[in-house]
Residue, then its C-alpha position, 0 to 999 in steps of 0.5 A: m182147362p177152364k182155369h187155363s181159359m181164364r188166365k187167358l182171358v184175365t191177361a188179354v182183358l189186361a192187355v187191352i186195359l194197358m193199350l187203351g191207357f196209352l192211347l189216352v195218355d197219347s191223345s192227351a199230350q197231342k192235346r196239350r201241344r196243340r194248346r200250346r202251340s195256340t197260345a203262343p203270340r203271332i207277331e204280325n206286321p202291321a198294315i200301312y195305312q195309305p190315305s184316299p185322295t179324297e182324304n188328302t183333299n180334306s186335310a189341305g182344306d183344313t190347312g187352308n182354313t187354319g192359315e186363314t184363322n191364323p192371323t189373329r195369332p201375329a197381333e197377339a205376339q205384337d201385344s207381347v213384345r210390346i209389353l216386354s219391351t215396356q217392361v225391358d225399358k221400365l227396368t232400364d230406367k230404373i237400372t239408370q237411376m240407381e247408377e245414377s244416384q250411386r254416382s252421386l253417392v261417390d262424388l258426395e263421399r269423395m267432396s266429403r273427403a275434399e272438405s276434410r283435407s282442405a280443413a285439415l290442411r288449412a289447420e296445417l297452414r295456420d301452424v306454418q303461418a304462426k311459426e313463421a311469425d314467431l321465427e320473423a320476428k326473432a329474426e327482427q330481434i337478432e337483426y336489431d341486436l346486431k347493431p354496433e351500438n347494441i353489441e357494445r351495449s350488451v358486453s359494456g357490463y363485463g369487466t375485461t381488459h379486452p372488450e373487442d373479444l367479446r364484442e366479436q363473440r356477441r356478434r358471431q353468436l348472433e350471426n349463427e342464430k341468424q342463419r338458423l333462423r334463416k334457415q328454418l324460415d326457408q322450410l317453412g316457406i317451402s311447407h307454405t307453398r306446398l300447403d297453398e298448392a294442395i288448398a288450391t288443388s282441394d278447393a277446386e275439386i270441391d268446387r267441381l263435384r259441387k257443381k256436378l251434383d247440383a247438375a244432376e239434381q237439376a236434371d233430376i227436376e227437370n226429368a221429373k217435369i218432363k215425366a209429369q208433363s207427358g205422362g199426365t201424372t203429378a211430378p215425383a219429388p226430385r231425388a233428394t240429395p245426401t248431405p255430406s257427413p260432418y266428420p272426416p272419413r277414417 
């Protein structure tokens, strides 16, 4: 009997311990669930701020004050615009001077080439004139040889029974030579005329370019004087005009 009661008692105690264990586990699980739920962030819509009438009047007053103090800014903007305009004018003047210098250099190069071309044409003309003088001298000699007495004299040394045939042969030779020289003189005359026209055109181009360069140099001097008088500074040296190259361009 005591053994049997002891077993029942031990069984009852074990049952109570197990029930307490289950209760503790269940309570701890519920606490963990609550903690997890409490740690999750809640998303809430932010409150919309609505200014009060007094704040609206204050902000309007502030903008009115700023509008009264802003007149200094347009003056600063005008100064900036004026400075930028001055810088643009200076850059424009420099670009204009560079373009004028470039044009002057181009004109100077053209004048140098025209002078070289004129020199070459004149040398060719002198050659043509020398040939014309030589051919004209030969033509005069042929005219002299064509005279009957001179033809007679030229064939008198030949011993023949038909001297008239020799005279006729000599005359034909001189006439042929005369025609050949005349053709050469005509061709040289055409070349002479062509060279005269080319030299005249080249000289006119040289004269035009020289006047243009002189006018540009004079304009530079006048502009320098005007700037010196208006700015109160010493006049800058006029833009130097480059001298033409003595060597003909290749």
